[in-house]
C-alpha positions in Angstrom: 0.0 0.0 0.0 2.8 2.4 1.0 4.6 1.5 -2.2 1.5 2.5 -4.3 1.2 5.8 -2.5 4.9 6.6 -3.1 4.6 5.7 -6.8 1.5 7.9 -7.1 3.3 10.9 -5.5 6.2 10.4 -7.9 4.0 10.4 -10.9 2.2 13.6 -9.8 5.6 15.3 -9.2 6.8 14.3 -12.7 3.6 15.6 -14.3 3.8 18.9 -12.3 7.4 19.4 -13.3 6.5 18.7 -17.0 3.7 21.3 -16.9 6.1 23.9 -15.3 8.7 23.3 -18.0 6.1 23.7 -20.8 4.9 27.0 -19.3 8.4 28.3 -19.1 9.1 27.3 -22.7 5.9 28.9 -23.9 6.7 32.2 -22.1 10.2 32.1 -23.4 8.9 31.7 -27.0 6.5 34.6 -26.6 9.2 36.8 -25.3 11.5 36.0 -28.2 8.8 36.6 -30.7 7.4 39.9 -29.4 10.0 41.4 -27.2 10.6 41.5 -23.5 7.9 44.2 -22.9 5.1 42.1 -24.4 2.3 41.3 -21.9 0.0 39.6 -24.4 -2.7 42.3 -24.3 -1.9 44.2 -27.5 -1.9 41.6 -30.2 -5.3 40.2 -31.1 -5.2 38.1 -34.3 -8.7 36.7 -33.5 -10.3 39.1 -35.9 -8.2 38.2 -38.9 -8.4 34.4 -38.1 -12.2 34.4 -37.8 -12.7 36.5 -40.9 -10.4 34.3 -43.0 -12.1 31.1 -41.6 -15.5 32.5 -42.5 -14.3 33.4 -45.9 -12.9 30.0 -46.6 -16.2 28.4 -45.7 -18.1 30.6 -48.1 -15.5 31.1 -50.8 -17.4 28.9 -53.3 -20.2 31.5 -53.2 -17.9 34.5 -53.7 -17.3 35.8 -57.2 -13.7 35.2 -58.6 -13.5 38.9 -59.5 -14.0 40.0 -55.9 -11.1 38.6 -53.9 -11.0 38.6 -50.2 -7.3 39.4 -50.2 -8.1 42.9 -51.3 -9.3 43.6 -47.8 -7.0 41.5 -45.6 -4.2 41.9 -44.8 -2.5 44.0 -47.5 -4.2 47.3 -46.9 -5.4 47.1 -43.4 -2.8 46.8 -40.7 0.4 45.2 -39.5 2.0 44.7 -36.1 4.8 47.0 -35.1 7.2 45.2 -32.7 8.8 48.5 -31.6 5.7 49.8 -29.7 3.6 46.7 -29.6 0.8 48.5 -31.6 -1.0 47.9 -34.8 0.0 50.5 -37.4 -1.4 51.2 -40.8 0.2 50.4 -44.1 0.6 53.2 -46.7 -2.6 54.7 -48.0 -4.5 52.8 -50.6 -3.9 54.5 -53.9 -6.7 54.7 -56.5 -6.1 52.2 -59.3 -5.4 53.5 -62.8 -8.3 51.3 -64.0 -10.8 53.8 -62.5 -13.7 54.4 -65.0 -14.6 58.1 -65.1 -18.0 57.6 -66.9 -20.3 54.8 -65.9 -23.9 53.8 -66.2 -26.1 53.8 -63.2 -29.2 51.7 -62.4 -31.6 51.6 -59.4 -33.9 48.6 -59.0 -36.8 50.2 -57.3 -39.4 47.8 -56.0 -41.3 46.6 -52.9 -40.7 44.0 -50.2 -41.0 40.4 -51.5 -41.5 41.5 -55.2 -38.7 39.6 -56.8 -35.9 42.1 -56.4 -33.4 39.6 -54.9 -33.6 37.4 -57.9 -33.5 40.3 -60.3 -30.5 41.9 -58.6 -28.7 38.5 -58.5 -29.2 38.1 -62.3 -27.8 41.6 -63.0 -24.9 41.3 -60.6 -23.5 38.3 -62.5 -21.8 40.6 -64.9 -18.2 41.4 -63.9 -18.8 44.9 -65.1 -21.3 45.6 -62.3 -20.8 46.9 -58.8 -23.9 46.0 -56.9 -25.1 47.3 -53.5 -28.0 45.6 -51.8 -30.5 47.7 -49.7 -28.3 50.7 -48.7 -31.4 52.4 -47.2 -32.0 49.7 -44.6 -30.1 51.5 -41.8 -31.7 54.9 -42.4 -35.1 53.4 -42.1 -34.0 51.5 -38.9 -33.0 54.9 -37.4 -36.3 56.4 -38.5 -38.3 53.7 -36.8 -36.2 53.8 -33.6 -38.9 54.6 -31.0 -36.4 56.2 -28.6 -36.2 59.2 -31.0 -32.5 59.8 -30.4 -30.9 58.4 -33.5 -27.6 59.7 -34.6 -25.7 59.1 -37.8 -21.9 58.7 -37.3 -19.4 59.1 -40.1 -15.9 57.8 -40.8 -14.3 61.2 -40.2 -15.6 61.2 -36.6 -18.5 63.7 -37.2 -22.1 62.9 -36.3 -25.5 64.1 -37.5 -28.6 64.0 -35.2 -31.5 62.4 -37.0 -34.4 64.8 -37.6 -37.7 62.9 -37.5 -39.5 64.5 -40.4 -40.3 63.5 -44.0 -38.1 66.2 -45.6 -34.9 65.2 -43.7 -35.6 61.5 -44.3 -36.0 62.0 -48.0 -32.9 64.2 -48.3 -30.8 61.6 -46.4 -32.1 58.8 -48.6 -31.2 60.7 -51.8 -27.8 61.6 -50.4 -27.1 57.9 -49.6 -28.1 56.7 -53.1 -26.2 59.5 -54.8 -23.0 58.6 -52.8 -23.3 55.0 -53.9 -24.1 55.8 -57.5 -21.0 58.1 -57.7 -18.8 55.6 -55.8 -18.3 58.1 -53.0 -18.6 55.5 -50.3 -16.4 57.3 -47.8 -19.4 59.8 -47.4 -21.7 57.1 -46.1 -22.6 56.8 -42.5 -21.1 54.0 -40.5 -24.5 52.3 -39.9 -25.1 52.0 -43.6 -21.5 50.7 -44.2 -21.7 48.0 -41.5 -25.3 46.8 -42.0 -25.7 43.0 -42.6 -27.0 43.4 -46.1 -23.4 43.9 -47.2 -23.1 40.1 -47.2 -25.9 39.9 -49.9 -23.9 41.2 -52.8 -20.9 39.7 -54.6 -19.4 43.2 -54.8 -19.6 43.9 -51.1 -19.4 40.5 -49.4 -15.7 40.5 -48.6 -16.0 44.0 -47.4 -18.9 42.9 -45.1 -16.6 40.4 -43.4 -14.1 43.2 -42.8 -16.6 45.7 -41.6 -18.5 43.2 -39.4 -15.4 42.8 -37.2 -14.0 46.3 -37.0 -14.7 48.8 -34.3 -11.7 51.0 -35.1 -12.8 53.8 -37.5 -9.4 54.1 -39.2 -9.3 50.4 -40.0 -12.9 50.5 -41.2 -12.0 53.5 -43.4 -9.3 51.4 -45.0 -11.7 48.7 -45.9 -14.2 51.3 -47.3 -11.5 52.8 -49.4 -10.7 49.5 -51.0 -14.4 48.9 -51.7 -14.7 52.4 -53.1 -11.9 51.7 -55.5 -13.7 48.5 -56.7 -16.8 50.6 -57.3 -14.8 53.1 -59.4 -13.5 50.3 -61.6 -17.0 49.1 -62.6 -18.8 50.1 -65.7 -22.2 50.0 -64.1 -23.3 50.7 -60.6 -26.5 49.0 -59.5 -28.5 49.5 -56.4 -31.5 47.6 -55.2 -34.0 49.5 -52.9 -37.4 48.6 -51.5 -37.5 51.7 -49.2 -37.8 54.4 -51.8 -40.4 56.0 -54.1 -40.6 57.0 -57.7 -40.7 60.6 -56.6 -37.2 60.2 -55.1 -36.1 58.4 -58.3 -37.3 61.5 -60.3 -35.3 63.8 -58.1 -32.2 61.7 -58.5 -32.7 61.4 -62.3 -32.8 65.2 -62.6 -29.3 65.3 -61.0 -27.9 62.1 -62.5 -28.2 62.2 -66.3 -26.8 58.6 -66.7 -29.2 57.1 -64.1 -31.8 54.6 -65.2 -34.5 53.0 -63.1 -35.9 49.5 -63.3 -39.4 49.7 -61.7 -40.0 46.1 -60.7 -43.6 45.1 -59.8 -45.3 41.9 -58.8 -48.9 40.6 -58.5 -50.1 42.0 -55.1 -51.6 38.6 -54.3 -48.1 37.0 -54.6 -46.5 39.9 -52.7 -48.9 39.7 -49.8 -48.5 36.0 -49.5 -44.7 36.2 -49.5 -44.6 39.1 -47.0 -46.8 37.2 -44.6 -44.5 34.1 -44.9 -41.5 36.1 -43.8 -43.4 37.7 -40.9 -43.9 41.2 -42.3 -47.4 41.5 -41.0 -50.2 39.7 -39.1 -52.7 38.0 -41.4 -55.6 39.7 -39.5 -54.2 43.0 -40.9 -54.4 41.8 -44.5 -57.1 44.3 -45.6 -55.1 47.3 -44.3 -51.7 46.0 -45.4 -52.8 45.2 -48.9 -54.6 48.5 -49.3 -51.5 50.4 -48.1 -49.2 48.5 -50.4 -51.4 49.0 -53.5 -51.9 52.7 -52.8 -48.1 53.1 -52.7 -47.7 51.1 -56.0 -50.4 53.2 -57.6 -48.6 56.5 -56.7 -45.4 55.2 -58.0 -47.0 54.0 -61.3 -48.4 57.5 -61.9 -45.0 59.0 -61.2 -43.4 56.4 -63.5 -45.6 57.5 -66.3 -44.6 61.1 -65.8 -40.9 60.2 -65.5 -41.0 58.1 -68.7 -42.3 61.1 -70.6 -39.8 63.5 -69.0 -36.9 61.1 -69.5 -37.6 58.8 -72.4 -35.7 55.5 -72.4 -34.6 55.8 -68.8 -37.5 53.9 -67.1 -38.0 50.1 -67.5 -41.2 48.8 -66.0 -41.1 45.0 -65.4 -43.5 42.5 -64.0 -41.7 39.9 -61.9 -43.9 37.2 -63.4 -42.6 38.0 -66.9 -39.0 37.5 -65.8 -39.6 34.1 -64.2 -41.6 32.9 -67.2 -39.1 34.0 -69.8 -35.9 34.6 -67.9 -33.4 34.6 -70.8 -35.4 36.8 -73.0 -36.2 39.4 -70.3 -32.6 39.3 -69.0 -31.4 40.2 -72.5 -33.7 43.2 -72.4 -32.4 44.2 -69.0 -28.7 43.9 -69.9 -29.3 45.9 -73.1 -31.1 48.6 -71.0 -27.9 49.2 -69.0 -25.4 48.4 -71.8 -24.2 45.1 -70.4 -23.1 42.0 -72.3 -25.0 38.8 -71.6 -22.6 35.9 -71.9 -23.4 32.3 -72.4 -22.1 31.6 -68.9 -24.5 34.1 -67.4 -27.4 32.6 -69.4 -26.6 29.1 -68.0 -26.5 30.5 -64.5 -29.9 32.2 -65.0 -31.4 28.9 -66.2 -30.0 27.0 -63.3 -31.4 29.3 -60.6 -34.8 29.6 -62.2 -35.5 26.1 -63.5 -32.6 23.8 -62.6 -32.0 24.7 -59.0 -32.7 23.1 -55.7 -36.1 22.0 -54.3 -38.2 25.0 -53.3 -37.9 25.1 -49.5 -36.7 28.6 -48.8 -38.9 31.7 -48.7 -36.0 34.1 -49.2 -33.7 32.1 -51.6 -33.1 32.9 -55.3 -32.4 29.3 -56.4 -35.7 27.6 -57.3 -36.7 24.2 -58.7 -39.3 26.0 -60.8 -39.4 29.8 -60.5 -42.8 30.1 -62.2 -44.4 27.7 -59.8 -42.9 29.7 -56.9 -44.2 33.0 -58.3 -47.7 31.6 -58.6 -47.8 29.4 -55.5 -50.3 31.8 -53.9 -53.0 30.4 -56.2 -52.9 27.1 -54.3 -51.8 28.2 -50.8 -54.1 31.1 -50.2 -57.8 30.8 -49.5 -60.1 32.3 -52.0 -61.5 34.7 -49.4 -57.9 36.1 -48.9 -57.5 36.4 -52.7 -60.8 38.1 -53.0 -59.9 40.6 -50.2 -56.6 41.5 -51.9 -58.3 41.9 -55.3 -60.9 44.2 -53.8 -58.2 46.4 -52.3 -55.9 46.4 -55.3 -58.3 46.3 -58.2 -57.1 49.5 -59.8 -53.4 48.5 -59.7 -54.1 45.0 -60.9 -56.1 46.5 -63.8 -53.2 48.8 -64.8 -50.6 46.0 -64.6 -52.9 43.5 -66.5 -53.3 41.0 -63.7 -56.5 38.8 -63.9 -58.9 38.9 -61.0 -60.7 35.6 -60.2 -64.4 35.8 -59.5 -64.7 32.3 -58.1 -62.7 29.6 -56.4 -63.2 27.5 -59.6 -61.5 30.1 -61.7 -58.7 30.4 -59.2 -58.0 26.6 -59.4 -58.4 26.5 -63.2 -54.8 26.0 -64.5 -55.8 27.0 -68.0 -56.5 30.6 -66.8 -53.4 32.7 -66.6 -53.2 35.1 -63.6 -52.2 37.9 -66.0 -53.0 39.1 -69.5 
């Protein structure tokens, strides 16, 4: 028994000695690598490590012409062993490939009306710089019930948010104009760091950088790289669901190369899709559908005026036309903004509309059959709900040539198209 206890104590002593030796060796290695004054508190490589890991996981979905290395680590920071601080590399210099004259397009539409698919199709061109929902943050500040929203900018200044329609519209136009002209350094920090940056091939790598940076100078470096990418593009494209055709008109008077794609969808499909993503309570369907269609009606009236004022600069598109004839309509869209539609892009469009994955995602662009998805409301909504939407949206549906169903039998009749 005594022999076993003695052996046990000897084993513990050996293990303890081994641990102490390892700790001493580790501290010695750190001291050799970072200097005798290093205390382990200054260097934090976690940001870079996590960002690179996240990028590697999603790199198959990232376009080849938007490389993550443009953001890390070349232009961002390096460790200075003299003062144990991160210091910046030389300023990012604008590339000689900067294009001075570029076309500009805004996809103006409404929530759950096909803009994600439409924007994805257009952004496949390597000549496009695409920004997804840059007005999201400004609306978030507007709806902040505390009423003390402040917009902060990269230069350290801030702007108190004024809660009135005039200020709100002015800020939205300013944001859109900054993006259209690739003046991204002028955007507020909230707009630059919002999660929608991950939804575009042009801004996804930047989103990884911005999502982990709290230092304004480092964030500014990332923005400058993104701004240079924008300036190399031939076409700048923005997708918005938080704007109006009146705002588009004001922008078009100031931006002669700006064109607008006014994307619309059957309100029955829009309402069903909005409900599925939790945008409203189904008991509020009458009020919600009426409000939506009143907004669409105002924009359509303004679209007519703008098309007469600026011929050739407005493209009105029904989402259903795109999903039924994706290649033909995409050719028209690409021609509208002077883009070349390659065979590779055509194959991609076909795959995401008719050769994709089974349809089990309400917010995905890849569909097994895009047409069936667009018209799924015919089978999944009750006729009472369909009739309610039709009664609230009759005028808009008439203008856009959508068929109204007078009975459940008509609704279920597959030979009757939902549009003319």
